[in-house]
N, C-alpha and C positions, 0 to 999 in steps of 0.2 A: 742425741742432742741434750737430753735431760741431764745426764751426768757430766757433760762438758761444762755446764754452768758451775759445778762444784769442784771441778778439777783445775789444776794450774796449767801453765803453758807447756810443760813437758809432756803432758798427755795429749794436748791439742796438736803439738808439733809431730808427735809420733803416731797419731791415730789417723793414718791415711785412709782407713776403710770407712770413716764416717765424715769425710769432708763434704761441705755443701757443694752445690753445682758450680762448675767453673773454677775449681781450686786446684792448685798444684802443690806438691810437698813444700815448696818454698814460699808459698803464698797462702796464708790462712785468711781467706776472704769470707764475706757473708755477714749476716746479722743474726744474732741469737736473741730471742726475747728474754728479758731478765726474769729470774725466778721469784725474787722477793715481791710480795704483794700481788702476784699474778697479773702484772700489768702487761699490756701489749706494746708499751713503749720499748725502744731498743737502745742498747748502749752504742753511742757513737763518740769515740775518742779521737782527737786529732793524731795524725801519724807522728808528729813531733813529740807528743806526750808519751806515746808507746816507745819510741826510740829512746827517750830519756829514761824510762823505767827499765828497758832492756839493758841499757848501758850501766845503770845502777846495779842490776842483777849480775852482769858480767864482771863488774869491777867493785867488789864489796868494800874496798877502801875509799871509794868515792864518797863525797858528801851527799850525793844524790842517790846513794844506795837505797834500795827498796827495803823497808823495814819488814814487810810481810812478803816472804819469797813466793807465796802463792799468787802469782799474777792473774788477775781475773780474766778468764778466757773471753768474756763478753767484750771487754775493753779492746783486746787485741783484734777480735773479729770485726768490731765496728770501725777500727782504725784502718784496717788493710782492705783495700778494694781492688778493682780491676786496674786502677791507676796508682798502685802502691809504688813507693820509691825503691830503687835498687838498694839504697842504704839500709832500709828496713828489712829487706829480704836477707841481706848479709847478716844483720843482727839476729834475725830469727834462726838462721842456720847455725850461727855461733852458739846461740843459746841451746839449740837442740844437741849440739855436740857436747856442750858442758854437762847437760843433764844425762846424756848417755854414759858419761864417766862417773856420775854421782851414784854412790852405792849406799846411800842412807836407807835406814829401815822404813822411813816414811814413804819411799817409792812404792813399796809393796802394797801399802794401803791404798794409794791412788790408783795403781794399776788394777786393783780389784774391781774398779768401776768400768774397765774396758769390757768389750764383748767376751763372754766366758768361753765360747766355743770356737773363737776365731783361730784358724791355723792350728788346730789340735786334732789328735786322733779321736775316733769314736770311743766313748767310754774311758777317756783318759782319767777322769775323776767323776765317779757316779754317785748319785743319791737316789734312793728308792723312797718315794713319798707315798705313804699309805693313808688313804682318806676314808673316813666313815666306819672304821672298824670298832663300832660301839654296840652295846647291847640292844639299843632301840632299833638297830638294823639287823644285826646278826643273831641275836638271841631268839629262840622260838616264840617267846612271849613278848618280843619287842613291839613297841607302839607302831613302828613303821616297817616291821618285818614283811608284811604283805606286799610292800612296794617292790622288793627284790626276791620274792618267794621262788621264782622260777630258777634262779641261778645262785642263790645264796650259798648252799652247801658246797657246790663245785668250786666256786670262786674262793671260798675260805680254805678249802683243801689245797688248791693250787698256790695260794698265797703262803701258807705255812711251809709247803715244800720249797718254794722259791726262796723265802727268807732264811730257812734253815741252811741252805747251801751257800748263803752269803755271809753268815755270821763270822766266819773265820777269814774274811777278806777285808780290804780297806774301804769297801762300799759304805757310804753313810746311809743308815736306816732311820727314817723319820716317820712319826705318826702325828697327824694334825686333827685331834678331836674337836668337834663343834659342841660348845656348851653355853647355856644361857643362865642368867640369874633366875631365882625362883619366880619372880614376877615378870620376867621377860622385859625388863626395863630397856634393854638394848633395841628392841623391836618397836619403833615408833611408826605407826601406820604401816605395818608390814603388808606385802602383797605376794601373790604366787605361793611358792613352796614355803616361804618363811611364815606366811599367814597360817598355812596348814599346820606347820610345826607348833606354832603358838596355840592354835585351837585344840590340838590333840595332846598338848603337854609333853612333847618329845624333847630330849636332850636338855632337860632341866637339871641344873646342878643340885647335887644332894640326892638324886634319885638313881636307882640302879641302871636305868636306861641310858644315862649319860656316861657311864663308865666304859673304859676300854675292855674289850672281851678278854677273858683269861688266856686264850690261846696266844694272844699277842704279848700279854704281860709276862708270860713264861720266859721270854728272852731277856727280861730284866733291863739293865742299863745299856745293853747293846743297842736298843732302839731308843732314839731320842724323842721325847714328847715335846712338841711345840704348841703351847696353848694360845688362845686368843681368837680362834676362828669363830666368826659369828654369822657368816653368810656362805655364798657359793664358792668364793675364791679363797684358797688356803693362804694366799699371800697377803690378803687384805686384813689389816689389824693385827698381824702376827710378825714375828721376827724371822720368818722362814727365809726371806731373801737375804737378810744379813748373814744368817748362818750358812747358807749355800755359798755366798761369796767369800766368807771368811774361810771356808774349807776348800776354796778353789774349785768348786763343782763346775763341770762342763756339760754333763748329761743328767737329765732328770727322768726317772722312770715312774710312771703313775699307775696305781692300782687301787681298787676299792669300790665305793658306791657314792653316788649313782652316776652312770655313764653320761647322761644328758644334762646333769646338774653340776655337781662339784667337780667331777673328773674333767669335763669339757672346759669349765670356767678356769680351773687351775692350770690346765694344759695350755690354754690360750695365753694366760698371764705369764707362764714360764717362757713361752715362745717370745712374747713381747720383751721380756727381760734379757734375751740373748742366750738362753739355755737351749740345748738340743733336747727335744721332748720325745719320749718313747711311751706309747700306750700299749699295755698288755691286753690283747684281744680276749684272752681266756682268763683274765684276772680282774675284770671290771664287770659290775652288775648293772645291766639295763633294766628298765621297768618292764619291758617286753622283749621277746626274742627278736621281733622285727626291728625295734628301736636299736638294739645292740648291733645287729647286722648292718643297719643303715649307718650308724656312727663309725663303726670300724672300717667299712668299705668306702664311705662317701665323705664323711665329715672330718675325722681325725687325719686322714692323709693330706688335707688342705694345709696343715701346718706341722705335722708330726710324723714320726715313723711308727708304724703299727706292726707289732710282732707278737709271737707267743712267748710264754715264760721261758720255754726251753731255748728258743732262738736268742733271746736277750741274755740268758744265763751263759750260753756258750760264748757270746761276744764279750761279756764282762770278764769271764775267766781268761779268755785270750788276751785281753788288755792287761789283766793283772800279771800275766806271765811276761809281758813286755817290760814291766817295771823293774826297778833295781832288785837284786837278790835279797837285800836286807829290808825288804818291805815289811812293815809292821801292821798288825791288826789295828783297825780304826780305834782311836781314842778321841772322844770329843774335846774340842778346845773350849775354854770359858767363853760365854756369850758376852759381847761388848755392847753396852748401851741398853737402856730400857726401851720397851716397845712403845710405839706411838699410839696415843688414844684420840687423835684428832678426828678419825673417821666417825666415831660415835657422836661427837659434838656436831659435826657437819650434818649428819643424818637428822639428828634431833632438831637442829635449827631450821633445816629446810622443811621438814614434815610439819612443823608448827605453822607454816604458812598455808593460806587458803589455796586449794587446788587451782591451777592455772593463774596464780597471782602474777607470775612472770614466766612466759613460755618462750622456748627456743626451738625452732625447726632446724634440724641438722640434715643437710642434703649431702649424701655420701655417694661417690662414684659417678656423678653426673658429668662424665667426660666423654670425649669423642671416641676413645677406644672401646667404650661400652655402647654408647647410644648412636654413634654415627653408622650409616649403612656399610662403610668401609673400615670400621674399627677393628683393631686386632683381636678384641675379645667379644665382638658383637654376637658370635654364635653362642656364647655362654648364656646370654639373656634374650636370645632372639624371640622366644615365645611370647614374652610379656613386655618388652621394652617400650613399644609404641604406646600401649595402654597406660603403662606406668608414667611415661613422660607426660602424656596428655592430662592425666588426673593430678599429677604433681603440680603442673603449671596452673591448673584450675584452682587448686588449693592455695598456691603461693599468691596468685593474683587477688584472691579474696583477703589475704592477710597483709598485702603490701601497705595499705593505709592504716594498719593497726600498730600497736607497740610490740608486736611479736618479733623476736630476734631471729633473723634468717641467716644461717651460717652454712657455708660450703667448705668441705674438707677434702680437697683434691689430693690424690696420691701421685707424687712425681719423683722420679729417680734421676740421678746424674746420667749423662750420655754413656758412661762406662759402667753404670750400675755398681759403683765402688761401695755403696752402702751394703750390698748383698754379697758378703764375702763367701759364705757357704749356705746359700738359700736352700730351702726345702719346700715341698708342697706347692702351693699356688704361687709363692714368690719365685720359685725356681722356674715355673712355667712363664711367668711375666718376664723374667730375664731372658729366657731362651727365645721368646717370640718378639722381644723388643717393645713391649707395651709400656705405656706411661713414661716414656723416655723424655727427659727434659729437653725443650726446644722443638719437639715434634708436635704436629697437629693433634695427634691422638691424646696427648697429655692435657690439652686445653679443655676448659669448661665448655659445655654445650652452649650454643648461641642464645638459647632462651634464658639462661642464667646470666650470661654476659650483659644482656639487654636490661637487667635490673639495676645495673650501675652501682651507686653507693648504697642502695638499699640492701645489698647482699654483702655480708661480712665474710671474707675469705680468710681461713685459718690455715696457713701452710705448714709443712713439716711432716705430714703423714707418710710413713714409709712401710706400713704393714697393715694388719687386719683392723686394729683398734685405732679409732680416730683420736683418742686421748693420748696414746703413747707417742712421745716425741714431739708433741704440739703444745700450744698454749690454750687449747680448747677449754680445759677446766678453768683456767684463769679468766678467760673471756666470759664464760657462763657465770662465774661467781661475781665478777665485777658488775655484771648486769643484774645480779640478784635473781637469777633464773631458778625456778623451783621445779618446772616440768620440762622434759625434753621429748620432742617428737622426732622419730627417726623415719627416714624414707630413702630409697635409692637402691644400690646394688652392691653386693649380692646378698640375698637373705641369709644364707648359711655361713657366709664369710664375714664381711665387714659389718653388716647390720647386727648380727648376733654378737660379735665381739664388742662392738661399741655399746650395744644395749646392756650387756653384762657389766661393762666398765662403768657406765653411767649409773646403774643400779648400785654398784659397790661404792660409788662416791656420794650416794645419798639423794640423787635426783629421782623424781617420779618419771618413769619411762613409759612412753606411749608409742606403739609401733603401728604403722599404717599398712594393713594387709593389701590394699589395692594400689599402694605406692611403693612397693618393694618388689624386686625381681628375684625370683628363685631360679635355680638352674633347670629345674623341671617342675611341672605342675604338682607332682606328688610331693616333692620336697617342700614346696611352698605351703601346701596344705598341712603337712606335718608340723612345720615350724609355727604356723598360725594357730593351730589347734592344740599342739602338745608342748612345744618348747618355749615360745615367747610368754605364755601365761605363767611359766615358772618364776619369772622375776618382774615382768612388766605390769604396770598398774592397769593398762588397758591395751587391747588389740582391736583397733577400730579402722574406720575408713577416713579418707581425707575430708570428705564432706561433713561427717559427724564431728570430727575433731575441731573443725572451724566453728560449727554450731556450739559446741561445748565451751570453746574459748570465749566466744562472743557472749554466750549466756552467763559465763562466770564474770565477765566484765560488767555486764548489765546488773547482775545481782550485787556485785561489789559497790557500784554507784548508788543503787537503791538503798543498800544498807548504810552507806555514808550519809545519804539524805535523811534516813530515819534517825541516825545518831545526832545530826545537826538539829533535827526537829525536837528530839528529846531534850536537848540541852537548852532550849528556849524557856522563858519564864512560864510558870504554871498557868498563868492566865491565857496563854496562847498567842498574845500579841507581842510584837517586837517593841523594844524601847525606842523612845523618840531620839532622833539624831539631830545634830546641829546642821541641818540642811534646809534649803528652801521648802516651804510647805507645798503639799499636793503636787509632787512631780509627776509628769506624764511620760509614758514610753512612746517614742516616735513610731509612726507607721513605716515599717520597712518590709518590702516584699521578701518572701522566703528565699527566692532565687538569688537575691542580692546580698543575703546575709552570709558572713563567713561561718565556717564550721565552728560549732560550739557557742555561737552568738546568743542563742536562746538561754543557755545555762547561765552565762556570765551576766547578761542583762537582767534576768529575773532575780538572780542572787543579789545583784546591786539594788534592785527595787525592794527586796525583802528587808534589807538593812535600813531602809529609809521609811518603813511603814510607821504610821502613828497608831496608838492604841485605839481600837474601836470602842464604842459605847458599851457594847455587849460582847466581850471577848468570847471566842469559841475555842474549845480545846483543839490542839493540833492532831489531825488525823493521819495515821500511817497508811501508806499504800502497800498492799501485800506484794511480795516478791515471788514471781513464778520462775523457778529454775529447776533443773538445769537446761531446759530446752526453750527455744523461742516459742511462746504461745501467742502468736500475733492476734488470732481471733479473740482470745480472752481479753487482751489489752484493748482492742478496738471496742469490745462490748462494754468494758468498764469505762472507756472514754466516753461512749455515747451516754451511759448512765450518769456520769459526772456532769456532762453538759446539760442533761435534763434537770439535775438537782440544782445547778447554779447557772441558769441561763444568762444572767446579767453580770456575773463576776469572773467568768473564765478567761476572758481576753483582756489583758492589761491595757490594751490600747482603747478600750471602750470608755474609759473615764478616769476619774481621779484614783491614783494608787492608794490614797488614804482610805478609800471606801472598801478596799479588798481585805479579806481576812487571810491570815497566814496559811491556813489549811487549803484554801482555794488556790492561792498562788503557787504553793508547793506542789499541789496536784497538777496544775497546768505546766509547771516546769518539768516535772518528771515525764509527762506524756510527750512533751516536745523532744526531750532527750531521747526517749525510746524511739520516737519516729525517726530521729536523725540516725540512730544506729541501724534501724531497719532499712532506711534508704541506702546506707553504705553497703 
């Protein structure tokens, strides 16, 4: 769906495998969110306008000929619905036939945006992506050599043997080193493994540790170096995807370090981009033998093929023999276009914000096929689904009246699963058992979320593991100014981990709820909570604690704003005289009849009308207790303040002009705090 927004109608008409639900080849229906500005609004063009544009395209001599032959796909999708006109269907078919006969070179560039592995043989065009082959990992004195000490030597030997046999083939060999500036300017408020890298000074440019090991350098220009990697995913911030598409790559083979960090992140990202992914079980380094076995047997098969180097080598050489006899050894093509540097700017902008300045809770997989007793995939999360649902709803109900953004990202496929042309792993299982099929009860959200109504924002389009891929989730979060993302739902090792890594790559602070996520087994859940999520998440916590932290952050922010307003007042401590009636009094209103926030607004209005007292007193600041709610301490300070000012704490006791600014401000803050505690 992402690439359709950049392609013209010839791709949309020919791309039968990615049509939205309810579409036929002659009817391109549906609505695609527009890309520019990340808005959730949709293109809706009248059918007559699209017919006019198609006629102009089919008849270049017409005065209404389209100047730009790239007809925006969003316009056509918005114009054609279930009640499209037969005339428009005929025009669409005619346009498709015209484009089939068009042999211009620009067609190749647009077609490169289509799924890479659709209707192709295994290893039709292969790239081997080598990750982490740098001295800080593989040199005996490397800063992080102890992380992969158990398998470092064996993996390096296997890699060199594997690459040596591929040098004289057409296979694309790529290395993606991770390198930072000397002051680690790219890492703004790092967490997890990136924080460790910064603390120990690893992969710093200009140091021997950041250099590629000489065993890889001996192959010279035969191995292409793709710079720009700054995190876990080799696609983020680099031109790796552009290079793979430019070379027509269908299969990506991954090897290197570390299995649970960069290998898994890059593999998931490659799968989301339509490549067939192959993990080398004997050519990747885990932090422990147990972790390596768990990933190769339980995690990687969710989205990729797992094989040994010898098995993959035999399959590659077999594919090479199927090609033309005049096959040439790979020669890299020139790279087109500069790499994008937007990720760094996004991360810096978000991390400059206060923690929990704007929070979004993303609810993943809360559908009947998981959580209903008769769901097709209920057995996958049977052990913990009831507890997770209960704790999730407790958390959500506490946040309903706050400004926290609640988002659901359901995964739904067409009745024929046309989106899954050649599925693998978990997506193959979903197709085989008929889960999350559009129009069925299993694909619907659980009733508890449906009851939230408009308070819940539903972001459609999820078709795989990552809730960001193919959806407008990132645009929704950025439009709302979100800085922190809280993840909950199912399944821990599948969609939760993929979405968490993707959110981290996009610069959001990630918080994962251990008691609101469903693992396939208790052992897997414990492993992810203790070993995997801390690699990139800012925190791994519970639903109860995250709500307390969010509310405490809001309270702290309000108190700081009050202190700033207090500091901005005249040095004498009293407010200036306003042109209002003298000695206004606040009416007696019972607390039960007051609207929410009435205390704050009425007191602020009273402060602006204060007259200077004969003996001005300096404005006193109220200390802020964060990050937890310290109710007892506030009650204690409240009692002390009432003892210090027995006659001045209640604005309804007398003339407002007799109150000093410090007393009124203190009274205002305590009432705001009480209102938050009552919520």
